[in-house]
C-alpha positions in Angstrom: 0.0 0.0 0.0 1.0 3.6 -0.4 0.1 5.6 2.7 0.3 9.3 2.8 -1.6 12.5 3.5 -4.1 14.1 1.3 -2.6 16.0 -1.6 0.8 14.3 -1.4 0.2 12.5 -4.8 -0.8 9.0 -3.8 -3.3 8.6 -6.6 -1.0 10.0 -9.2 1.8 7.6 -8.1 -0.6 4.7 -8.0 -1.8 5.3 -11.5 1.8 5.6 -12.7 2.8 2.4 -11.1 -0.3 0.6 -12.5 0.5 2.0 -16.0 4.1 0.8 -15.9 2.9 -2.7 -14.8 0.3 -3.1 -17.5 2.4 -5.8 -19.3 3.0 -7.6 -16.0 -0.6 -8.5 -15.4 -2.1 -10.7 -18.2 -5.7 -10.1 -17.0 -5.3 -6.3 -16.6 -5.0 -3.5 -14.1 -8.2 -2.0 -12.7 -8.6 1.4 -11.0 -11.2 1.4 -8.2 -12.1 4.9 -6.8 -13.5 4.7 -3.3 -13.7 8.5 -2.9 -17.5 8.3 -3.0 -17.8 5.2 -0.8 -18.3 5.8 2.9 -19.8 2.4 3.9 -17.1 -0.3 4.4 -19.7 -2.9 3.4 -19.8 -1.4 -0.1 -16.1 -1.9 -0.9 -16.5 -5.4 -2.3 -19.6 -4.3 -4.2 -17.6 -1.4 -5.7 -14.7 -3.6 -6.7 -17.2 -6.0 -8.3 -18.9 -3.2 -10.2 -15.6 -2.0 -11.7 -14.9 -5.5 -12.8 -18.4 -5.8 -14.2 -19.5 -8.4 -11.6 -22.4 -6.8 -9.8 -23.7 -9.9 -8.1 -27.0 -8.9 -6.6 -27.3 -11.6 -4.0 -30.2 -12.0 -1.6 -29.8 -10.1 1.7 -29.5 -6.4 2.1 -26.1 -5.5 3.8 -24.3 -8.8 4.0 -21.6 -9.2 1.3 -20.5 -12.8 2.1 -22.1 -14.3 -1.1 -20.7 -11.5 -3.2 -17.2 -12.0 -1.7 -17.3 -15.7 -2.5 -18.3 -15.0 -6.1 -15.5 -12.4 -6.4 -13.0 -14.8 -5.0 -14.1 -17.5 -7.5 -13.8 -15.0 -10.4 -10.3 -13.8 -9.4 -8.9 -17.1 -8.3 -6.9 -17.8 -11.4 -6.5 -14.2 -12.6 -3.2 -12.4 -12.9 -4.6 -9.0 -12.1 -3.8 -5.8 -10.3 -6.4 -3.8 -8.3 -5.6 -0.2 -7.5 -7.9 0.8 -4.7 -7.8 4.6 -4.3 -8.9 6.6 -1.2 -9.3 3.7 1.2 -9.0 5.7 4.4 -12.8 6.2 5.0 -13.5 2.5 4.6 -10.4 1.2 6.5 -12.5 -1.3 8.5 -13.0 -3.3 5.3 -9.2 -4.0 5.1 -9.6 -7.6 6.4 -11.6 -8.4 3.3 -8.6 -7.5 1.2 -6.5 -10.1 3.1 -9.3 -12.7 2.5 -9.2 -11.9 -1.3 -5.4 -12.2 -1.4 -5.3 -15.5 0.4 -8.0 -16.9 -1.9 -6.4 -15.5 -5.1 -2.7 -16.4 -5.3 -2.0 -14.3 -8.5 -3.9 -11.2 -7.4 -2.1 -8.1 -6.3 -3.7 -5.1 -4.6 -2.2 -1.6 -4.5 -4.0 0.6 -2.0 -3.7 4.4 -1.6 -4.8 5.6 1.8 -4.2 8.2 4.5 -4.1 5.5 7.1 -2.1 2.3 7.3 -4.4 -0.8 7.1 -2.6 -3.0 9.7 -3.5 -6.3 7.9 -1.6 -9.5 7.2 0.6 -9.3 4.1 0.7 -5.5 4.0 3.8 -3.9 2.6 4.1 -0.2 3.1 5.6 2.2 0.6 5.1 5.6 2.0 4.7 8.4 -0.4 7.3 11.1 0.5 7.1 14.8 -0.1 8.8 16.2 -3.2 12.5 16.7 -2.9 13.4 20.2 -1.5 16.6 22.1 -0.6 17.3 22.4 3.1 16.5 25.8 4.6 20.2 26.4 5.1 20.7 26.0 1.3 18.2 28.6 0.2 20.7 31.4 0.0 23.5 29.2 -1.3 24.8 29.4 -4.9 23.0 26.2 -6.0 20.8 25.1 -8.8 17.6 25.1 -6.8 15.5 24.2 -9.9 16.9 20.7 -9.7 14.7 19.9 -6.8 11.4 18.3 -7.7 9.3 20.6 -5.5 10.8 23.7 -7.1 10.6 22.2 -10.6 6.9 21.5 -10.1 6.2 25.1 -9.0 8.0 26.4 -12.0 6.2 24.1 -14.4 2.8 25.2 -13.1 3.7 28.9 -12.9 5.0 29.0 -16.5 1.8 27.4 -17.7 -0.2 30.4 -16.5 2.6 33.1 -16.6 5.0 32.3 -19.4 7.0 35.5 -18.8 7.8 34.7 -15.2 11.4 36.0 -14.6 13.7 33.3 -13.5 16.0 35.5 -11.4 18.2 34.2 -8.6 16.0 36.2 -6.1 12.8 34.7 -7.6 14.2 31.1 -7.5 15.2 31.5 -3.9 11.7 32.8 -3.0 10.1 30.0 -4.9 12.3 27.4 -3.1 11.4 29.0 0.2 7.7 28.8 -0.7 8.0 25.1 -1.4 9.9 24.5 1.8 7.1 26.3 3.7 4.6 24.0 2.0 6.5 20.8 3.1 7.0 19.7 -0.5 3.3 18.7 -0.9 2.3 18.7 -4.6 -1.2 20.0 -4.1 -0.1 22.8 -1.9 2.7 23.7 -4.3 0.3 23.7 -7.3 -2.1 25.9 -5.5 0.7 28.4 -4.6 2.0 28.4 -8.2 -1.5 29.2 -9.4 -1.2 32.6 -7.7 1.9 33.6 -9.7 -0.4 35.5 -12.1 -1.4 37.8 -9.2 1.8 37.9 -7.0 5.5 37.9 -7.9 7.4 35.2 -6.0 8.7 37.4 -3.2 5.2 38.9 -2.5 3.8 35.5 -2.6 6.4 34.3 -0.1 5.4 37.1 2.3 1.8 35.9 2.2 2.8 32.3 2.7 4.9 33.2 5.6 2.0 35.1 7.2 -0.4 32.1 6.7 2.0 29.6 8.1 2.6 31.7 11.2 -1.1 31.5 11.8 -1.2 27.7 11.7 1.0 27.5 14.8 -2.1 28.4 16.7 -4.5 26.3 14.6 -6.4 23.1 15.2 -4.8 21.0 18.0 -4.5 17.2 17.9 -4.0 16.8 14.1 -0.7 16.0 12.3 1.5 19.0 11.5 1.5 18.1 7.8 -2.3 18.1 7.8 -2.3 21.5 9.4 0.1 22.7 6.6 -2.2 21.4 3.9 -5.3 22.7 5.6 -3.7 26.2 5.8 -2.7 26.1 2.2 -6.3 25.6 1.3 -7.4 28.2 3.8 -5.0 30.6 2.2 -6.4 29.9 -1.3 -9.9 30.3 0.2 -9.1 33.6 1.7 -7.9 34.9 -1.6 -11.4 34.5 -3.0 -13.9 37.3 -2.9 -17.0 36.8 -0.8 -19.1 35.5 -3.7 -16.4 33.0 -4.8 -16.1 31.8 -1.2 -19.8 31.2 -1.0 -19.8 29.2 -4.3 -16.8 27.2 -3.1 -18.6 26.2 0.0 -21.7 25.2 -1.9 -19.8 23.1 -4.4 -18.3 21.0 -1.6 -21.6 19.1 -1.2 -21.1 17.5 -4.7 -19.4 14.1 -4.8 -17.3 13.0 -7.7 -18.1 14.8 -11.0 -21.1 17.0 -11.8 -22.4 19.3 -14.4 -22.6 23.1 -14.6 -26.4 22.7 -14.8 -26.4 21.0 -11.4 -24.4 23.9 -9.9 -26.8 26.4 -11.3 -29.8 24.5 -10.0 -28.3 24.3 -6.6 -27.4 28.0 -6.4 -30.9 29.0 -7.7 -32.4 27.5 -4.6 -30.9 30.4 -2.6 -32.1 33.9 -2.3 -29.0 35.3 -4.1 -29.8 33.0 -7.1 -27.4 31.7 -9.7 -26.5 34.9 -11.4 -22.7 34.7 -11.5 -22.3 31.0 -11.3 -20.6 30.6 -14.7 -18.0 33.3 -13.9 -17.6 31.9 -10.4 -16.9 28.4 -11.6 -14.5 29.7 -14.2 -12.7 31.6 -11.5 -12.4 28.6 -9.2 -11.0 26.6 -12.1 -8.4 29.3 -12.8 -7.5 29.3 -9.1 -7.0 25.5 -9.0 -9.8 24.9 -6.6 -11.9 23.1 -9.2 -11.1 20.9 -12.1 -12.9 20.5 -15.4 -12.8 17.1 -17.2 -13.9 16.4 -20.7 -14.8 13.1 -22.4 -15.6 12.8 -26.1 -19.3 13.1 -26.8 -20.2 14.3 -23.3 -20.6 17.7 -21.7 -17.7 18.9 -19.6 -17.9 18.0 -15.9 -16.6 19.6 -12.8 -14.6 17.9 -10.0 -13.3 19.3 -6.7 -10.3 17.4 -5.3 -11.3 15.4 -2.2 -8.8 17.2 0.0 -10.1 20.6 -1.0 -13.7 19.4 -0.8 -13.1 18.2 2.8 -12.1 21.7 3.8 -15.1 23.1 1.9 -17.4 21.0 3.9 -15.8 22.1 7.1 -16.4 25.8 6.4 -19.8 25.1 5.0 -20.8 23.5 8.4 -19.0 26.3 10.3 -21.1 28.9 8.6 -24.3 27.0 9.4 -25.0 26.4 5.7 -24.7 22.7 5.4 -28.3 21.6 5.9 -29.8 24.0 3.5 -27.1 23.3 0.9 -27.4 19.6 1.2 -31.2 19.9 0.8 -30.8 21.9 -2.3 -28.4 19.3 -3.6 -30.8 16.5 -2.9 -33.7 18.4 -4.3 -31.9 18.8 -7.6 -31.0 15.1 -7.9 -34.5 14.1 -6.9 -35.9 16.3 -9.7 -33.4 14.7 -12.1 -34.4 11.2 -11.1 -38.1 12.0 -11.4 -37.6 13.6 -14.8 -35.9 10.5 -15.9 -38.5 8.1 -14.6 -41.1 8.4 -17.4 -38.3 8.3 -20.0 -37.4 4.7 -19.1 -40.4 3.5 -21.0 -39.7 5.4 -24.3 -37.1 6.0 -27.0 -34.8 8.0 -24.7 -34.3 5.1 -22.3 -30.6 4.5 -23.0 -29.8 8.3 -22.9 -31.4 8.6 -19.4 -29.8 5.4 -18.0 -26.4 6.7 -19.1 -27.0 10.1 -17.6 -28.1 8.6 -14.2 -25.0 6.4 -14.3 -22.8 9.5 -14.6 -24.7 11.1 -11.7 -24.7 8.0 -9.5 -22.2 9.3 -6.9 -24.3 12.3 -6.3 -27.5 10.3 -6.3 -26.0 8.1 -3.6 -24.9 11.1 -1.6 -28.5 12.5 -1.7 -29.9 9.1 -0.6 -27.4 8.8 2.2 -28.1 12.3 3.5 -31.9 11.6 3.5 -31.5 8.8 6.1 -28.7 10.0 8.2 -29.3 9.7 12.0 -31.6 12.4 13.1 -33.0 13.0 9.6 -36.2 15.0 9.6 -39.4 13.8 8.1 -38.9 16.0 5.1 -35.5 14.5 4.4 -36.8 11.0 4.7 -39.6 11.8 2.3 -37.1 13.1 -0.2 -35.1 9.9 0.1 -38.2 7.7 -0.3 -39.3 9.7 -3.4 -35.8 9.3 -4.8 -35.7 5.6 -4.1 -39.0 5.2 -5.8 -37.9 7.1 -8.9 -34.6 5.2 -9.2 -36.3 1.8 -9.2 -35.8 1.0 -12.9 -32.3 2.4 -13.0 -31.4 0.1 -10.2 -33.0 -2.8 -12.0 -31.4 -2.3 -15.4 -28.0 -1.3 -14.2 -27.8 -4.1 -11.6 -27.8 -2.1 -8.4 -30.6 -4.1 -7.0 -28.8 -5.0 -3.8 -27.9 -1.4 -3.1 -31.5 -0.2 -3.9 -33.0 -2.8 -1.6 -30.7 -1.9 1.3 -31.6 1.8 1.0 -35.3 1.3 0.7 -35.3 -1.0 3.7 -33.7 1.6 5.9 -35.8 4.5 4.5 -39.0 2.6 4.9 -38.1 1.7 8.5 -37.4 5.4 9.3 -40.3 6.8 7.3 -43.2 6.1 9.7 -45.9 8.6 9.0 -44.7 9.8 5.6 -47.3 10.8 3.0 -49.2 7.8 1.8 -48.5 8.2 -1.9 -44.7 8.4 -1.2 -44.9 5.4 1.1 -46.9 3.3 -1.4 -44.5 4.0 -4.2 -41.4 3.2 -2.1 -43.1 -0.1 -1.0 -43.8 -1.2 -4.6 -40.3 -0.3 -5.6 -38.9 -2.4 -2.8 -41.2 -5.3 -3.8 -40.0 -5.0 -7.4 -36.4 -5.2 -6.4 -37.1 -8.1 -4.1 -38.7 -10.2 -6.7 -35.8 -9.8 -9.1 -33.7 -11.4 -6.4 -36.3 -14.2 -6.1 -37.1 -13.1 -2.5 -40.8 -14.1 -2.9 -41.9 -13.9 0.7 -40.6 -10.3 1.0 -42.1 -9.4 -2.4 -45.5 -10.7 -1.2 -45.4 -8.8 2.1 -44.4 -5.5 0.4 -46.8 -5.9 -2.4 -49.7 -6.6 -0.1 -48.8 -3.5 2.0 -48.6 -1.4 -1.1 -51.9 -2.7 -2.4 -53.7 -1.6 0.8 -52.3 1.9 0.3 -53.0 2.2 -3.4 -56.6 1.1 -2.8 -56.9 3.7 -0.1 -55.6 6.3 -2.5 -57.9 4.9 -5.3 -54.7 4.7 -7.4 -55.6 2.2 -10.1 -52.2 2.2 -11.8 -50.5 1.4 -8.5 -53.1 -1.3 -7.8 -52.3 -2.9 -11.2 -48.6 -3.0 -10.3 -49.3 -4.4 -6.8 -51.5 -7.1 -8.4 -48.7 -8.0 -10.8 -46.0 -8.3 -8.2 -48.2 -10.1 -5.7 -49.5 -12.5 -8.4 -46.0 -13.3 -9.6 -44.8 -13.9 -6.1 -47.7 -16.2 -5.2 -47.2 -18.1 -8.5 -43.5 -18.6 -7.8 -44.3 -19.8 -4.3 -46.5 -22.5 -5.7 -50.0 -20.9 -5.4 -50.6 -21.1 -9.1 -54.4 -20.4 -8.9 -54.1 -17.3 -6.8 -51.1 -16.0 -8.8 -52.9 -16.5 -12.2 -56.1 -14.9 -10.8 -54.3 -11.8 -9.7 -52.4 -11.4 -13.0 -55.8 -11.8 -14.8 -57.3 -9.0 -12.6 -54.3 -6.8 -13.4 -54.6 -7.5 -17.1 -58.3 -6.6 -17.1 -57.8 -3.4 -15.2 -54.8 -2.4 -17.3 -56.8 -2.9 -20.5 -59.6 -0.8 -19.0 -57.2 2.0 -18.1 -55.4 1.9 -21.4 -52.0 1.5 -19.7 -50.1 0.1 -22.7 -46.7 0.0 -20.8 -48.0 -2.1 -17.8 -50.3 -4.1 -20.1 -47.3 -5.1 -22.2 -45.4 -6.4 -19.2 -48.5 -8.2 -17.8 -48.9 -10.0 -21.1 -45.3 -11.0 -20.9 -45.8 -12.2 -17.3 -48.9 -14.2 -18.3 -46.9 -15.7 -21.2 -44.3 -16.9 -18.7 -47.0 -18.7 -16.7 -48.3 -20.3 -19.9 -44.8 -21.5 -20.9 -44.5 -23.1 -17.5 -47.8 -25.0 -18.2 -46.7 -26.0 -21.8 -49.2 -23.7 -23.4 -46.8 -22.6 -26.1 -49.4 -21.4 -28.7 -51.1 -19.1 -26.2 -47.8 -17.9 -24.9 -46.7 -16.9 -28.4 -49.9 -14.9 -28.9 -49.4 -13.0 -25.7 -45.7 -12.3 -26.5 -46.7 -11.1 -29.9 -49.1 -8.7 -28.4 -46.6 -7.6 -25.7 -44.0 -7.0 -28.4 -46.4 -4.9 -30.5 -47.2 -2.7 -27.5 -43.5 -2.3 -26.5 -42.7 -1.3 -30.1 -45.5 1.2 -30.1 -44.0 2.7 -26.9 -40.4 2.4 -28.2 -39.6 0.7 -25.0 -36.2 -0.9 -25.9 -35.9 -3.1 -22.8 -39.5 -4.4 -23.2 -38.8 -5.1 -26.9 -35.7 -7.0 -26.0 -37.4 -9.1 -23.4 -40.4 -9.9 -25.6 -38.2 -10.7 -28.6 -35.9 -13.1 -26.7 -38.7 -14.9 -24.9 -40.7 -15.3 -28.2 -37.6 -16.7 -29.8 -37.3 -19.1 -26.9 -40.9 -20.3 -27.2 -40.6 -20.9 -30.9 -37.3 -22.8 -30.4 -38.7 -25.0 -27.7 -42.0 -25.7 -29.4 -40.3 -26.5 -32.8 -41.8 -23.4 -34.4 -40.4 -21.2 -37.1 -36.7 -21.7 -36.6 -35.7 -19.1 -39.2 -37.7 -16.5 -37.3 -36.0 -17.7 -34.0 -32.7 -16.4 -35.3 -34.0 -13.0 -36.4 -35.9 -12.4 -33.2 -32.9 -13.5 -31.1 -30.4 -11.3 -33.0 -32.6 -8.2 -32.7 -33.2 -8.8 -29.0 -29.5 -9.4 -28.3 -28.6 -6.1 -30.0 -31.0 -4.2 -27.8 -29.8 -5.9 -24.7 -26.2 -4.9 -25.5 -27.2 -1.4 -26.2 -28.9 -1.2 -22.8 -26.2 -3.0 -21.0 -29.0 -5.1 -19.5 -27.5 -8.2 -17.9 -30.9 -9.9 -17.4 -31.9 -9.9 -21.0 -28.3 -10.7 -22.1 -28.4 -13.8 -19.9 -31.6 -14.9 -21.5 -30.2 -14.4 -25.0 -27.0 -16.2 -24.3 -28.8 -19.2 -22.7 -30.9 -19.5 -25.9 -28.0 -19.1 -28.2 -26.2 -21.8 -26.2 -29.1 -24.2 -26.7 -29.3 -23.5 -30.4 -25.6 -24.2 -31.1 -25.7 -27.3 -28.9 -28.4 -28.7 -31.1 -26.1 -28.1 -34.0 -23.4 -30.1 -32.4 -21.1 -27.2 -31.5 -20.4 -28.2 -27.9 -17.6 -25.8 -27.1 -19.4 -22.7 -28.2 -22.6 -23.9 -26.4 -20.7 -24.4 -23.2 -19.1 -20.9 -23.4 -22.5 -19.2 -24.0 -24.2 -21.1 -21.3 -21.5 -20.4 -18.8 -21.7 -16.7 -19.7 -25.5 -16.9 -19.1 -25.0 -18.4 -15.7 -22.5 -15.8 -14.8 -24.8 -13.0 -15.8 -27.7 -14.6 -13.9 -25.7 -14.8 -10.8 -24.7 -11.2 -11.1 -28.3 -10.1 -11.4 -29.5 -12.6 -8.8 -32.5 -13.5 -10.9 -33.7 -16.9 -12.2 -36.8 -15.5 -13.9 -37.4 -12.3 -15.9 -40.4 -11.1 -13.9 -42.2 -8.1 -12.7 -41.0 -5.2 -14.9 -43.2 -2.3 -15.6 
């Protein structure tokens, strides 16, 4: 592991090491950022997600099954994991030992502010950049040869190409770097001020700030005080409006859009008038980064060390609660805006957008159920959880969604009935995907009572669907079929083409189980027609693949089987939908097996099993 304080360059060093070792690890090197993870129980899930192995096992917070699956996957792999920002989840360190013991060829490089104290740990502390001794500052020596001074000059020349490299200036710059203990982040922040201050003037300011830290916070390491005061110094160079924006931006986690910043600031009385100029200024002053990816809008990032200070001053000014509420309100609005789009042609666009915003969605969810959360906060969380249901389903965050909804529902006693009912049905939907039929039944029954009380017929249809599916899977075929029949009749009456399409699909699954292939084909054809009308890509994929399966099993039109399957597979890949990909690969495996291609069949069927295990679903049920 590479221990070191914030801003010392652990991540940069780790990435450089991983890059230079690319040829050493036949199965690759993987970067796992834990900056947005505060729950130690999410570490294994996060590693699995980066590896594409989101195993949505039964149970809310226990990762034992997930760990076993990860160990099995990594057992024979020659692979390097770079785990970045481990300090806030240090209690998960023993799980790394367990992985290493089970996987003899696995190597793990950890960056952390804290040593892990686990078996097999080798420490490679990240030292500060090389600096001249204080006694050498006035000596006739090439001070630019020291890494700290060289870094300052590199950054300063980037923003002020005409910086005079005189002996006096070099000595002042070296003195600045010494005062900053050779910490890369602190040096870069100081160099960014070269546009405003010549080196000697900058040194005078630095000296004043460092004198102040001798009377600063007690009980924390001296280097932490130095870095803290470097950030304080940069913060104090901002005008009042910039300081306010800096504090507000600290609530964002990971990357975010300018639109999100404007929306957050518009929630305050002073509005979002100068947000664009303020963001540009913070970027110029190295307190904010802008990242660009081809085909995407630029996103903003505040380094975690700087963000930590921002949160402190936000709380000290008594602004944290109102700012976090504005943050959560924006992401709630985004999730609720996305919700109706899941059933139409923009489905993929919105799924990708929510994936990019996932860190901030998680932060809003966590804030809503923190100890002592108000009723208003819990309601925001329950609304957000209800709106994210389909995102969690498609992108295989089922376990995470269930864990959140369980906690939020337990804390949300007395919330508004419509919010409670929607959260219950979302939890039921996630439960049935993990084949937890008793839980599905209990949640669906509770939601049904509330939807009936509200006279919400759409909600009633969904409750019937999940309850009927759960009862059928538990062996009560008559009750299950009866409820699905009621849901179908009510859905037709209401003209709900989206829910009707999924109910037809569900009934077809029941018929397949009874060997009623002709009727199942008719229902799937009708379901496919409705999904095509709605341009619901996931629904189209499910219906296509299932229809191809029925035709294959029933010895129907085998030419059509191929065309249906290929179209469904293409959509499943576009959506990155593991559930439908698993179904498609299972059918492909059966087809090539019948042709005598045993090797290909085995490969496809093994892939299908892997995907099924990740999703945690044996049956494609209960979508809407």
